[in-house]
C-alpha positions as CSV (number, residue, x, y, z in Angstrom):
1,M,15.9,10.8,-29.6
2,A,13.2,13.1,-28.9
3,K,14.1,14.8,-25.2
4,R,10.7,14.1,-23.8
5,P,8.5,17.8,-23.5
6,G,8.2,19.3,-19.5
7,F,5.2,18.7,-17.6
8,K,2.8,21.5,-17.6
9,I,0.4,22.3,-14.5
10,A,-0.5,25.8,-13.0
11,G,1.3,27.9,-15.0
12,E,4.8,25.9,-14.6
13,V,6.8,23.3,-16.3
14,I,8.6,20.5,-15.1
15,A,11.5,19.4,-17.0
16,P,12.4,15.7,-17.5
17,G,14.1,13.9,-14.9
18,S,13.0,16.5,-12.3
19,R,10.3,16.8,-9.4
20,K,9.0,20.1,-8.3
21,T,5.9,21.0,-5.5
22,I,2.9,22.9,-7.3
23,N,0.5,25.4,-5.3
24,L,-2.7,25.4,-6.6
25,P,-4.5,28.4,-5.3
26,V,-7.8,27.2,-3.6
27,S,-9.5,30.5,-1.6
28,E,-8.4,32.5,1.3
29,F,-9.5,32.1,5.2
30,S,-11.2,35.2,6.3
31,D,-8.1,37.1,7.7
32,H,-7.3,37.1,3.6
33,T,-4.9,34.2,4.4
34,P,-4.2,32.7,1.0
35,V,-5.0,28.4,1.1
36,T,-3.5,26.5,-1.5
37,M,-3.5,22.5,-2.9
38,S,-0.2,21.3,-3.0
39,A,0.6,18.8,-5.5
40,H,4.3,17.1,-6.0
41,V,4.8,16.5,-9.2
42,I,8.3,14.1,-9.9
43,H,8.4,14.2,-14.5
44,G,10.6,11.1,-15.5
45,R,12.9,11.5,-18.3
46,T,10.9,8.4,-20.3
47,N,7.7,8.3,-21.2
48,G,5.1,6.4,-19.1
49,P,1.9,6.2,-17.4
50,T,0.6,9.1,-15.7
51,V,-0.7,8.3,-12.1
52,F,-2.3,10.7,-9.8
53,I,-2.3,10.0,-6.1
54,S,-4.3,12.0,-3.6
55,A,-4.8,11.6,0.4
56,G,-6.4,13.9,3.0
57,I,-9.6,14.8,0.6
58,H,-11.4,14.6,4.4
59,G,-9.3,16.1,6.5
60,D,-9.0,14.3,9.6
61,E,-7.8,11.0,7.8
62,V,-4.2,11.4,7.8
63,I,-2.9,8.0,7.4
64,G,-3.3,8.7,4.1
65,I,-0.7,11.9,4.4
66,E,1.9,9.8,6.1
67,I,2.1,7.0,3.4
68,V,2.2,9.9,0.9
69,R,5.1,11.7,2.9
70,R,7.5,8.5,3.0
71,L,6.1,7.2,-0.3
72,L,8.2,10.6,-1.8
73,K,11.4,9.2,0.0
74,A,11.9,5.8,-1.5
75,T,14.6,5.7,-3.7
76,A,12.5,3.9,-6.8
77,L,11.1,6.9,-8.0
78,R,14.2,8.3,-8.7
79,R,14.5,7.0,-11.9
80,I,10.9,6.6,-12.6
81,K,9.1,6.4,-16.0
82,G,6.0,8.2,-16.9
83,T,5.0,10.9,-14.2
84,L,3.9,11.1,-10.5
85,I,1.3,13.4,-9.2
86,V,1.0,13.4,-5.6
87,V,-1.4,15.3,-3.8
88,P,-1.1,14.9,-0.1
89,I,-4.1,17.2,1.6
90,V,-6.8,17.9,-0.8
91,N,-8.7,19.0,1.7
92,S,-6.4,21.6,3.9
93,F,-9.0,23.7,5.2
94,G,-10.2,20.1,7.2
95,F,-7.0,19.2,8.1
96,I,-6.1,22.2,9.4
97,N,-9.4,22.4,11.5
98,R,-8.5,18.4,12.1
99,S,-12.3,18.0,10.1
100,R,-13.4,15.7,7.9
101,Y,-15.3,17.9,6.2
102,L,-14.8,21.9,4.8
103,P,-16.1,25.1,6.7
104,D,-19.4,24.8,4.7
105,R,-20.2,21.2,6.0
106,R,-19.5,19.6,3.0
107,D,-18.1,16.7,2.4
108,L,-15.6,17.0,-0.6
109,N,-16.2,13.4,-1.6
110,R,-19.7,14.0,-2.3
111,S,-19.4,17.1,-4.1
112,F,-17.6,16.6,-7.6
113,P,-17.5,17.4,-9.8
114,G,-18.4,20.7,-8.5
115,S,-18.3,23.8,-10.2
116,E,-15.4,27.3,-10.8
117,G,-18.5,29.1,-9.7
118,G,-19.8,27.1,-6.6
119,S,-19.7,26.5,-3.3
120,L,-16.2,26.1,-1.4
121,A,-16.3,22.4,-1.9
122,A,-17.8,22.5,-5.3
123,R,-14.9,24.6,-6.3
124,L,-12.0,22.5,-4.8
125,A,-13.5,19.5,-6.4
126,H,-13.7,21.3,-9.5
127,L,-10.2,22.6,-9.0
128,F,-8.9,19.3,-8.2
129,L,-10.9,17.5,-11.2
130,T,-9.7,19.6,-14.0
131,E,-6.2,20.8,-12.8
132,I,-5.1,16.9,-11.5
133,V,-7.3,14.5,-12.5
134,A,-8.2,15.2,-16.1
135,R,-3.8,14.7,-16.8
136,A,-3.3,11.2,-15.5
137,D,-4.5,8.1,-16.5
138,L,-4.9,6.4,-13.6
139,G,-5.3,7.3,-9.3
140,I,-5.2,5.9,-6.0
141,D,-7.2,7.7,-3.7
142,L,-6.1,7.1,0.2
143,H,-9.0,6.7,2.5
144,S,-9.4,6.2,6.4
145,A,-12.6,5.4,8.4
146,A,-14.3,8.4,10.2
147,I,-13.3,9.8,13.3
148,H,-14.0,6.5,16.2
149,R,-14.1,4.0,13.7
150,T,-11.2,2.4,12.2
151,N,-10.6,0.1,9.4
152,Y,-8.8,-2.4,8.0
153,P,-6.5,-2.2,4.8
154,Q,-8.4,-2.7,1.9
155,I,-9.1,-2.0,-1.6
156,R,-12.0,-0.9,-2.8
157,V,-13.1,-1.3,-6.7
158,S,-16.4,-1.1,-8.8
159,P,-18.5,-4.4,-9.6
160,D,-18.1,-3.6,-13.1
161,D,-14.4,-2.9,-13.1
162,D,-12.4,-5.9,-14.1
163,N,-9.5,-3.8,-15.1
164,M,-9.1,-2.1,-11.5
165,R,-9.9,-5.7,-10.0
166,Q,-6.6,-6.8,-11.4
167,L,-4.7,-4.2,-10.0
168,A,-6.0,-4.2,-6.9
169,D,-5.0,-7.7,-6.6
170,V,-1.5,-6.5,-7.4
171,F,-1.9,-3.5,-4.7
172,G,-2.1,-6.5,-2.4
173,A,-3.7,-4.9,0.6
174,P,-5.6,-8.1,2.4
175,I,-8.7,-7.2,1.8
176,I,-10.9,-6.3,-1.6
177,M,-14.3,-5.1,-1.1
178,Q,-16.9,-4.6,-4.2
179,S,-18.1,-1.3,-3.5
180,P,-20.7,0.5,-5.5
181,I,-19.7,3.7,-6.8
182,R,-21.0,6.8,-5.1
183,E,-23.0,9.6,-6.4
184,G,-20.6,13.0,-6.0
185,S,-18.0,10.7,-5.1
186,L,-14.4,11.0,-6.8
187,R,-14.3,7.9,-8.2
188,G,-17.7,8.6,-10.2
189,A,-16.5,12.1,-11.1
190,A,-13.3,10.3,-12.7
191,K,-14.7,7.5,-14.1
192,E,-17.1,9.9,-16.5
193,L,-13.6,11.3,-17.6
194,G,-13.0,7.8,-18.5
195,K,-10.1,7.7,-15.6
196,S,-10.0,5.0,-12.8
197,V,-9.4,5.4,-9.5
198,L,-8.6,2.4,-6.8
199,L,-9.7,3.5,-3.4
200,Y,-7.3,2.5,-0.4
201,E,-9.3,2.5,2.9
202,A,-7.5,2.1,5.9
203,G,-7.1,2.9,9.8
204,E,-9.0,5.8,11.7
205,G,-9.1,9.7,11.3
206,L,-6.9,11.4,13.6
207,R,-4.2,8.7,13.9
208,F,-1.6,6.5,12.9
209,D,-1.6,3.2,12.4
210,E,1.3,1.2,11.3
211,T,0.1,-2.1,9.9
212,S,-2.2,0.5,7.3
213,V,0.7,3.2,6.6
214,R,3.2,0.0,5.5
215,A,-0.2,-2.0,3.3
216,G,-0.7,1.3,1.8
217,Q,2.8,2.3,0.8
218,A,3.6,-1.3,-0.6
219,G,0.5,-1.2,-2.5
220,I,1.1,1.7,-4.2
221,L,4.8,0.8,-5.0
222,R,3.5,-2.8,-5.9
223,V,0.9,-1.2,-8.8
224,L,3.5,1.5,-10.0
225,K,5.9,-1.6,-10.7
226,S,3.0,-3.2,-12.7
227,L,2.6,-0.1,-15.1
228,E,6.7,-0.4,-15.3
229,M,7.0,3.1,-13.8
230,I,10.1,1.8,-11.4
231,S,12.2,-1.1,-11.9
232,G,10.7,-2.4,-8.4
233,R,13.8,-4.7,-7.4
234,G,13.2,-5.0,-3.5
235,V,9.6,-4.5,-4.1
236,A,8.4,-7.7,-2.9
237,A,3.9,-8.9,-4.1
238,A,1.9,-10.3,-1.2
239,K,2.8,-13.6,-0.7
240,T,-1.0,-14.8,-0.5
241,P,-4.1,-13.0,-2.8
242,P,-6.3,-10.5,-0.9
243,Q,-9.5,-12.0,0.8
244,F,-12.5,-11.4,-1.9
245,C,-15.8,-9.5,-0.4
246,G,-18.3,-9.3,-2.2
247,A,-20.6,-8.3,0.2
248,S,-21.1,-6.5,3.7
249,K,-23.3,-5.5,6.8
250,W,-22.9,-3.2,9.3
251,L,-23.7,-4.7,12.7
252,R,-25.5,-2.2,14.7
253,A,-25.8,-1.4,18.9
254,P,-29.1,-3.1,20.3
255,M,-29.2,-0.3,22.5
256,G,-27.6,3.0,24.0
257,G,-24.3,2.5,26.2
258,L,-21.1,1.0,27.0
259,F,-19.7,-0.6,24.1
260,R,-16.6,-3.1,24.7
261,S,-15.3,-5.1,21.6
262,F,-13.9,-8.9,21.9
263,K,-12.5,-8.9,18.6
264,S,-10.5,-6.6,16.7
265,D,-10.4,-5.4,13.2
266,G,-9.0,-8.5,10.2
267,D,-10.1,-11.0,12.8
268,P,-12.2,-13.8,10.8
269,V,-15.2,-14.9,13.0
270,R,-17.9,-17.7,12.5
271,T,-21.5,-17.8,12.7
272,G,-22.5,-17.4,16.2
273,D,-19.0,-15.7,17.4
274,I,-19.5,-12.8,20.0
275,L,-18.2,-9.8,18.8
276,G,-18.7,-7.6,21.6
277,S,-21.5,-6.6,24.0
278,V,-23.2,-3.6,25.2
279,S,-24.3,-2.9,28.9
280,D,-25.9,-0.1,30.1
281,P,-24.2,2.0,32.8
282,F,-25.5,0.7,35.6
283,G,-24.8,-2.9,34.8
284,E,-28.1,-3.5,35.3
285,Q,-28.5,-5.0,31.2
286,E,-26.1,-6.7,28.7
287,I,-26.9,-7.7,25.5
288,E,-24.0,-9.7,23.2
289,I,-23.7,-9.1,19.4
290,E,-23.3,-12.5,17.5
291,A,-21.9,-13.2,14.2
292,P,-25.2,-13.6,11.6
293,F,-22.2,-15.2,9.3
294,G,-18.7,-15.8,8.7
295,G,-16.5,-13.7,7.4
296,I,-13.5,-10.7,8.0
297,I,-14.4,-7.2,10.4
298,V,-13.3,-5.3,8.1
299,G,-14.5,-2.1,10.6
300,R,-15.5,-1.6,13.4
301,A,-16.6,1.3,16.4
302,V,-13.5,2.1,19.1
303,L,-15.7,4.4,20.9
304,P,-17.2,2.7,24.0
305,V,-19.8,5.2,24.4
306,I,-22.9,4.5,21.7
307,N,-26.5,5.5,21.0
308,E,-29.1,2.6,20.2
309,G,-28.3,1.6,16.3
310,D,-25.0,3.0,16.2
311,A,-22.8,1.2,13.7
312,V,-20.4,-1.1,15.7
313,F,-18.7,-3.7,13.7
314,H,-19.3,-3.7,9.9
315,L,-18.7,-7.8,8.5
316,A,-17.5,-8.7,5.0
317,R,-18.3,-12.3,4.0
318,V,-15.6,-14.1,2.7
319,Q,-16.1,-17.9,0.6
320,S,-13.8,-19.7,3.2
321,V,-13.2,-18.3,6.6
322,K,-10.7,-20.9,7.4
323,K,-8.1,-19.8,3.9
324,A,-9.0,-16.4,5.2
325,E,-7.5,-16.5,8.7
326,S,-4.2,-18.3,7.1
327,A,-4.3,-15.2,4.6
328,L,-4.4,-12.3,6.7
329,D,-1.9,-14.0,9.1
330,D,1.0,-14.2,5.7
331,H,-0.4,-10.6,5.1
332,S,0.6,-9.6,8.9
333,T,4.3,-11.3,9.0
334,Q,4.9,-9.5,5.0
335,L,4.4,-6.4,6.2
336,A,6.3,-6.7,10.0
337,D,9.0,-8.5,8.4
338,D,9.9,-7.4,4.1
339,P,12.8,-5.7,3.6
340,M,10.8,-3.9,1.3
341,F,10.7,-1.1,4.4
342,D,14.2,-0.6,4.0
343,E,14.6,2.4,2.0
344,D,18.1,1.2,0.9
345,E,16.5,-1.7,-0.5
346,I,13.8,0.2,-2.9
347,I,15.8,0.8,-5.4
């Protein structure tokens, strides 16, 4: 049998059966300190798919970075088939500054496909698309909510992508959200290249959340197992199917003031349930926020100081609130007790 060729990226060659961190030049800070985008490549001895995993497209989304850190320690990756490209921090500018954005105030996930000679955001988007995405068959992009908000662990898929819907089921996050592709997004640019990307959303900007990290780590390993890239002994399927949410609505603050949440992300609610309230600082007026329909709270504000019209609860529709309640309990129990998170079991 002919030996598998090495994996070429940024002028480097990673030999079969080896792994290496590659630094791709991006730009320089104003003091001429070089800035790079670091990619860790695990190139298996045996042929298989090429998958990229990215985090930190928004610099304040640290949960994805922690998921990647734990994933790279998994013993399941020691005998991987195919190639895994992992980029823990795409937007190093934002990460260093604890900011969602780049120094030019652009959102990287609205700057794709970018260009080689454009703005800083355009150049970084172009580099990531050509050096990472174009080399892969599939991607998993890790995100969290913006600062002062939190998301319950969820996979977002396009309405017309049946293959990604199947992989979302395999990933096994508690929630699958149907979400159209936005202009300038990584998903949109990848689709133009004929590549599909699973989008994982969980937790809050600049904060760690163990449930979100575990759900992301478990989901990635399940997908790699389904692609036959890892043997996956010890990688258990989700005990219950994810809850599919075909539509959702942001509920907004009826007035400015102090916001109190009576429900948490992941809570199933019924029509008319009181989700929270907004009060003025003097205690003279208080308005309750009711659920306009039954569903699951998939995101919410965590900052108590709000203005009128601020988004406070992201409520997603489900077919059965009762079934969703039972399923979400099962997901929480599995994430708490699953031996998948004992590294000795992931072989």
